[in-house]
Residue, then its C-alpha position, 0 to 999 in steps of 0.5 A: m471538823e476532825t474532832f467531830f468525825g473522830k467522836h462520831k465515827m460510828l454515826v458517819l459509818f452508819m450514814l455511809a452504810y445507809w447510802s450504800v443501801c439506797l444506791a443499791m435500791l436506786f439501781k434495782s428499782l430506778d426510783f429517785l426517792y432513794a437519792v432523795l433519802s440519802w440527801n435527807v439523811l446527810l442534812a439530818i446529821l448537820p445539826l449535830f455537827f453545828i451544835s458540836q461546833a457551837t459547843e467548841t466555840i463556847r468553850q473557846k469563848k468565841i461568842s460571835w462564832s457560837v451564835f453563828w453555829i447555833l443559828l445554823w443548828l436552828f435552821f437545819f434542825p427541822n431536817s432531822v425530823y422531816l424524814v417522817t414525812d417521807f412515809i407518804h411515798i409508800a401511800n401508793e404501794k399495795f401492801r395488802w388486799m382482800a381476796g375472795a368474792g366477799p366477806y362470807a366467801p370461804d376463801a375470803g381474807m387478807v392477802y399481803s404482798h410478796d413484792i420484796l421491793i415495796w417492803t424494803k422501801l418501807l424499811v429503808i424509809a423507816t431506817g432513814f427516819f430512825y437514824a435522822a431522828v436519833v441524831g437530831l434529838e441528840s443535837f437538841y439535847v446538847f442545845e438544851l444543856l448549853v442553854r441550861k448551863k448558860y442561863s437556867k433550867n426554866i429557860g431551858y424548858v422555854s427553849i425546848l418549847s420554842v424550838g419545837l414550835l419553830t420546827g413544826i413551822g420549818v417542816y411545814i415550810g419544807r414539805f408544803l412550800r418546798f423551801n430548803s433550810w438555806d432559803i432562809a438566808f438566800n431567799p428570805f423575802q420569798v420565804l416570808q411572803q409565802v409564810a405570810e399567806v398561811d391558812r388554817f391547815a398550815v397552823q394545824f399542821s405546824i402545831a401537830f408536828s410541834g407536838f410530835v417533835l416535843f413528844c419524841y424529844l421528851l421521850y428521848r430525854s427521859f432515857k438520858g435521866k437528866 
C-alpha cells in the first residue's frame, strides 16, 4: 500500500482536492449528489490499487494472491467509467431557454443561465468523470500488459474485448439494478436473479456501453504507443 501511494501521490492529492470541492459544493447547495460523487471517485481509484497489488504479487510469484487482486480489479473496474452516468443529474437543470414572443420576434434568441451553481455542477461531474476514467483506463492498460506478458498479444486483445463487455454489464447492474461491486461477493444469488431477468434494453445498454468503454480504452491506449 505504501508503494502505491508513493508512486501515485499526485493522484491521491487530486482526489483529495476533488473531495474538497465537493464538500464546498455540498455546503453551498445542500445537494447530496456531491457526497455521492466523492464516493464514486474513491471507488474509481480502487481498480488501479488492485491491479498494482496484482503486479506486485505476480513479481513475488504469489499466484493465489495475484488471482485475488485481479478478480477484485475486475469487479471494481466498472466503477471507473460509471461516473459518466452521473451526467443524468443535470437533466433537470435549466441551462438555456428561448427568449421573446416567437422565432420572428426582434428580441427572440437563446438565453443562457447565469446561475453559477448549475454550471459548477456540470464541471464538477465532468471533472470527476475525467479523473475516474483516466485512472481506470490506466489500470486497464496495466491489466492488458500483464496478460500479454503472461500469455500473448492475441490473448491480450481477447481480454480487452471480454473486460469491455463485462464492464457494460457491470454498469447496467450498478445504474439500473442498483447493486454495488461487493454485492457480487455478498449477495451473488440476488444479483444473478436480477440479471437473469434481462430485457431488450438491458442487452442494448450493455452492448452500447461496452462499445463506449472499448472506444475510450483504445483512444487512451493509442497515446501509449504500444
